MIDOSE-1310 file (N, C-alpha, C; in nm, 2 decimals, decimal comma, always signed):
residues 91
maav	-4,45/+12,17/+18,99/-4,31/+12,19/+18,95/-4,27/+12,07/+18,84; -4,33/+11,96/+18,86/-4,29/+11,85/+18,77/-4,34/+11,89/+18,63; -4,47/+11,95/+18,62/-4,53/+11,98/+18,49/-4,43/+12,09/+18,42; -4,39/+12,18/+18,50/-4,30/+12,29/+18,44/-4,17/+12,22/+18,40
deav	-4,11/+12,14/+18,47/-3,99/+12,07/+18,43/-4,00/+11,99/+18,31; -4,12/+11,93/+18,30/-4,14/+11,84/+18,18/-4,16/+11,94/+18,05; -4,22/+12,05/+18,07/-4,25/+12,13/+17,96/-4,11/+12,20/+17,91; -4,03/+12,24/+18,01/-3,91/+12,29/+17,97/-3,82/+12,19/+17,90
nrla	-3,82/+12,08/+17,94/-3,73/+11,96/+17,89/-3,79/+11,94/+17,75; -3,91/+11,94/+17,72/-3,97/+11,92/+17,59/-3,92/+12,04/+17,50; -3,94/+12,16/+17,55/-3,89/+12,28/+17,46/-3,74/+12,26/+17,44; -3,66/+12,24/+17,53/-3,51/+12,23/+17,51/-3,49/+12,12/+17,42
asgv	-3,55/+12,01/+17,42/-3,51/+11,89/+17,34/-3,56/+11,92/+17,19; -3,66/+12,01/+17,16/-3,71/+12,03/+17,04/-3,62/+12,10/+16,95; -3,53/+12,17/+17,01/-3,42/+12,25/+16,93/-3,47/+12,38/+16,89; -3,60/+12,41/+16,91/-3,67/+12,53/+16,86/-3,61/+12,65/+16,96
vevr	-3,59/+12,62/+17,08/-3,55/+12,73/+17,18/-3,43/+12,66/+17,26; -3,36/+12,76/+17,31/-3,24/+12,72/+17,39/-3,27/+12,77/+17,55; -3,27/+12,68/+17,63/-3,31/+12,73/+17,77/-3,17/+12,72/+17,85; -3,12/+12,84/+17,89/-3,01/+12,85/+17,97/-3,03/+12,86/+18,12
ktpy	-3,14/+12,93/+18,16/-3,17/+12,95/+18,31/-3,32/+12,95/+18,31; -3,37/+12,89/+18,42/-3,51/+12,89/+18,46/-3,52/+12,96/+18,58; -3,54/+13,09/+18,61/-3,55/+13,14/+18,73/-3,69/+13,13/+18,80; -3,70/+13,10/+18,93/-3,82/+13,08/+18,99/-3,80/+13,12/+19,14
avas	-3,92/+13,14/+19,20/-3,91/+13,19/+19,34/-4,03/+13,13/+19,42; -4,02/+13,12/+19,55/-4,12/+13,08/+19,63/-4,20/+13,19/+19,67; -4,33/+13,19/+19,66/-4,42/+13,31/+19,70/-4,40/+13,34/+19,84; -4,41/+13,23/+19,91/-4,41/+13,25/+20,06/-4,31/+13,14/+20,12
erqa	-4,18/+13,18/+20,13/-4,08/+13,09/+20,18/-4,10/+13,04/+20,31; -4,15/+13,13/+20,39/-4,17/+13,07/+20,54/-4,29/+12,97/+20,55; -4,39/+12,99/+20,47/-4,50/+12,88/+20,46/-4,45/+12,76/+20,40; -4,37/+12,77/+20,30/-4,32/+12,65/+20,23/-4,22/+12,57/+20,32
ldea	-4,15/+12,64/+20,40/-4,06/+12,57/+20,49/-4,14/+12,49/+20,60; -4,25/+12,58/+20,65/-4,33/+12,52/+20,76/-4,40/+12,39/+20,71; -4,44/+12,40/+20,58/-4,51/+12,28/+20,52/-4,42/+12,16/+20,49; -4,30/+12,20/+20,47/-4,19/+12,09/+20,44/-4,14/+12,03/+20,58
rcaa	-4,14/+12,11/+20,69/-4,11/+12,06/+20,82/-4,22/+11,96/+20,86; -4,35/+12,00/+20,85/-4,46/+11,92/+20,89/-4,45/+11,78/+20,81; -4,43/+11,79/+20,68/-4,43/+11,67/+20,60/-4,31/+11,58/+20,65; -4,19/+11,64/+20,68/-4,07/+11,57/+20,72/-4,11/+11,49/+20,85
mlda	-4,17/+11,56/+20,95/-4,22/+11,49/+21,08/-4,31/+11,38/+21,04; -4,39/+11,40/+20,96/-4,49/+11,29/+20,93/-4,41/+11,17/+20,87; -4,32/+11,20/+20,78/-4,24/+11,09/+20,71/-4,15/+11,03/+20,80; -4,11/+11,09/+20,91/-4,01/+11,03/+21,01/-4,08/+10,94/+21,11
repa	-4,20/+10,96/+21,12/-4,28/+10,87/+21,23/-4,28/+10,73/+21,21; -4,31/+10,69/+21,08/-4,32/+10,55/+21,05/-4,19/+10,47/+21,06; -4,07/+10,53/+21,01/-3,95/+10,45/+21,03/-3,91/+10,46/+21,18; -3,94/+10,55/+21,24/-3,92/+10,55/+21,39/-4,00/+10,44/+21,46
riya	-4,12/+10,43/+21,42/-4,20/+10,32/+21,48/-4,14/+10,18/+21,45; -4,10/+10,17/+21,33/-4,05/+10,05/+21,29/-3,91/+10,00/+21,35; -3,82/+10,11/+21,37/-3,70/+10,08/+21,44/-3,73/+10,05/+21,59; -3,82/+10,12/+21,65/-3,85/+10,09/+21,79/-3,91/+9,95/+21,80
eaad	-4,00/+9,91/+21,71/-4,07/+9,77/+21,72/-3,96/+9,67/+21,70; -3,86/+9,70/+21,61/-3,76/+9,60/+21,58/-3,66/+9,58/+21,71; -3,64/+9,68/+21,77/-3,55/+9,68/+21,89/-3,63/+9,65/+22,02; -3,76/+9,62/+22,00/-3,84/+9,58/+22,12/-3,85/+9,70/+22,23
ltqv	-3,87/+9,82/+22,17/-3,88/+9,94/+22,25/-4,01/+10,01/+22,23; -4,05/+10,08/+22,32/-4,17/+10,16/+22,32/-4,14/+10,32/+22,29; -4,20/+10,36/+22,18/-4,18/+10,50/+22,16/-4,25/+10,58/+22,26; -4,18/+10,69/+22,33/-4,24/+10,77/+22,43/-4,25/+10,92/+22,39
eite	-4,14/+10,96/+22,35/-4,13/+11,10/+22,31/-4,02/+11,13/+22,23; -4,03/+11,24/+22,15/-3,92/+11,29/+22,06/-3,80/+11,34/+22,15; -3,68/+11,29/+22,12/-3,57/+11,34/+22,21/-3,48/+11,44/+22,13; -3,48/+11,44/+22,00/-3,40/+11,54/+21,94/-3,46/+11,57/+21,79
itdg	-3,46/+11,68/+21,75/-3,50/+11,72/+21,62/-3,37/+11,82/+21,56; -3,34/+11,79/+21,45/-3,22/+11,86/+21,39/-3,28/+11,93/+21,27; -3,26/+12,05/+21,25/-3,31/+12,13/+21,14/-3,18/+12,18/+21,07; -3,19/+12,15/+20,93/-3,07/+12,20/+20,85/-3,04/+12,35/+20,86
easp	-3,14/+12,43/+20,90/-3,11/+12,57/+20,90/-3,04/+12,61/+21,03; -3,04/+12,54/+21,13/-2,99/+12,58/+21,26/-2,94/+12,48/+21,33; -2,82/+12,48/+21,39/-2,76/+12,38/+21,47/-2,72/+12,44/+21,60; -2,72/+12,36/+21,72/-2,68/+12,42/+21,83/-2,53/+12,44/+21,84
pgrl	-2,48/+12,54/+21,91/-2,34/+12,56/+21,91/-2,26/+12,44/+21,93; -2,15/+12,43/+21,87/-2,06/+12,31/+21,89/-2,10/+12,19/+21,81; -2,22/+12,17/+21,76/-2,25/+12,06/+21,68/-2,17/+12,06/+21,55; -2,15/+12,16/+21,49/-2,08/+12,17/+21,36/-1,93/+12,11/+21,39
rrha	-1,88/+12,16/+21,48/-1,73/+12,11/+21,51/-1,73/+11,96/+21,53; -1,83/+11,89/+21,60/-1,83/+11,76/+21,62/-1,85/+11,69/+21,49; -1,94/+11,73/+21,41/-1,97/+11,67/+21,27/-1,85/+11,69/+21,18; -1,79/+11,79/+21,18/-1,68/+11,84/+21,09/-1,57/+11,73/+21,09
tlpr	-1,55/+11,66/+21,20/-1,43/+11,58/+21,21/-1,46/+11,44/+21,16; -1,58/+11,41/+21,12/-1,62/+11,28/+21,06/-1,56/+11,25/+20,94; -1,50/+11,13/+20,90/-1,44/+11,11/+20,78/-1,55/+11,12/+20,67; -1,51/+11,18/+20,56/-1,59/+11,20/+20,44/-1,58/+11,09/+20,34
rpps	-1,68/+11,04/+20,27/-1,68/+10,94/+20,18/-1,61/+11,00/+20,05; -1,52/+10,93/+19,99/-1,45/+11,00/+19,86/-1,57/+11,01/+19,76; -1,54/+11,11/+19,68/-1,65/+11,14/+19,57/-1,65/+11,02/+19,48; -1,76/+11,00/+19,42/-1,80/+10,90/+19,32/-1,72/+10,94/+19,20
ppp	-1,66/+10,83/+19,13/-1,60/+10,86/+18,99/-1,70/+10,89/+18,90; -1,66/+10,98/+18,79/-1,76/+11,03/+18,69/-1,81/+10,91/+18,61; -1,94/+10,91/+18,55/-1,98/+10,80/+18,47/-1,91/+10,79/+18,34
């Protein structure tokens, strides 16, 4: 994807062509999501180990996993009441 992005940026910067939209699709969305979830779990393990070590705790089991696609009933209402950070001013 990075190579495609770089090529499109070079074409657009050249002035020879104008790029308005770059449509793309995932051939196997389910497979891509599964791979992303596996990668996310692997990425989460090291920080969890560091937090546990810093708190002088022993990791035993995973107690909760939250997936952005699905939330248990009631979870949205609880999070919706949290104060939101004001938007950053434009540069």
